[in-house]
N, C-alpha and C positions, 0 to 999 in steps of 0.2 A: 504494499498499499504506501502511496506516496502522498505528502502533505505540504502544503503550500499555505503560508499567510502573507508574507510581503514579498520579496524578489525572490529569498534562497529557496529552493526547494530540498528536503533530505529525503532520500529513497530508502533509508532506514527507519522512518516513522513507523509507529507501532501504536495504535489504538488497543489497548489491554481491556478496558471494559468501560461501558458507558450505560448509566442509568439515568432516570429522572433527578435521582440526588447528587450524583456526581461520575468522575470520569477519571481515568489513570492513562497518560500518554507517555511514550518514550520517544525522545528525538523531535518533540514539537519545535517548529520554528515560530518564534515569537514576533509581533510587529516590530521589533527592534532588530530583526535577522540574527537573533541570539538563539542557539539551539539549547532547549532544556533537555539535558539527559533524562531525568524523571519530571513530571507536573502533575499534582494531585489536584484536581479541582472540586469543587462542591458547586453543583448546579451545572450550568452549561456555559458554554464559549459564548462571550458577546453580552453577559446579564450586566445589568446596570452598576452594579458594586462587585467587582470580583472578589473571589474567595478561593485563594491557591495556596499550595507550597511548591515552588519549583527549584530544582537545582540544575544550573546551568553547566553546559558542558564547555561552552566558550564565551566570549562576551570581549567588549571593549575595555582595554586597562584602563585608559584615559578617564572615562566616565562612569563605567559600572563597577568593574573589576572584572578580573576574568575567572570563569567557573565559580562565580556568585551565588548564593540562596537567598531565596527571596519568599518572605511570609507575608501573604496579605489577607485582611479579613476585614468586612466590615463591621463586626462587633468586638467584643473585649478580647484582647490576647492576654492570655495569663499562661503563668509557668509557676508552678508548686513544685518543689522539690528539697532535698535535704533532710528529711523527715528521720532518716536514719544515720546521718554521717555523724562521725565522732568529733569531740573538741578540735577546734583548729582546721578542720577540713572544710571547704566552701561548698556550701550547698547549693549556690550557681557562680560559675567561672566564666568571665568573658574576655577574651584576648583579643584585641584588633589586630595583632601582629605588627606590620609595618605601616598601617593605615590609623586613623583617627579615630576615636570613638566619639559619636555625635548622639545625643538624647534631644529631642526636639519634641514641643508638643504645643497646641493652640490652648490648653489648660493648663493647670499647675503641675508642678513637677514635686513630688514628695520623696524625701528619704528618711525614713523612719527605722530607727535601729537602738539597739544597747548603748552602742559608742559608733561615732562616726570619725573615720579619717580621712582627710583630704591631704595626699602627699604627691609634690611633684619633686621628681629626684632626677632631672634631666643633667646630660654632662655639659660641663664648660660655664662660661659666664652668661650666656643667652637664656639657657634652659633651667628648668627648675623652678618656674615662677607659677604662682597661684595667682588668677584675676579674679574679682568679684565685683560685678558691676549692677548697676540697678539705677533705671532712669528715673526713678521718683524716690525710692527710701530703700537703704541697706539697714536692716535693724538687727539687732545682736542684744540678746537678753539672757542672764545667767546669773547665778548667785555671785560668781566671780569672773570676772573677765580679764584675762592674763596677755598681755600682748608684749612680745620681748624683741626687739632687734638688735643683733651682734654687733652691726658696724653705725646703724642710723635707724631712728623711729620718727616719723613727721605725723603731725596731724593737722590738717590745714583746712580753712575755709574762707572764701570770699567774703563771707559777712561775719558769722561769730561762732566761738566755740566755748561750750559752757562745759 
């Protein structure tokens, strides 16, 4: 069976199964001409809000990343793990390798834990930086606030400092 979405045709394309609930394909060529080795889809091709997991066989290293994996869903994406790991063993571990790790949301981002460490330990004089910006307010509240600068500590305001 042959399959074609854009320009590219894959003679190795195979539709493993298709029902009204979902489908599994091997070698599907996507609209961006990237071939997915495996694609698991809920529903059918062309639905208003796509719902799938795809593991790509190739891809553009400049814009997407070669051999990437995409999970797309219209509802909540949840990961629950770590119920039986021992002390000091991560329940979830994400390593982005050479790429940046970007978390983005149109809503709030919350990190809730027993303790939180933000550590920047890059090499050289230009790395190892932690930036915190807020276009309205950066609020810090605690029983104790400890700020320590080995070489310099600055607190600056164009108007007033209390």
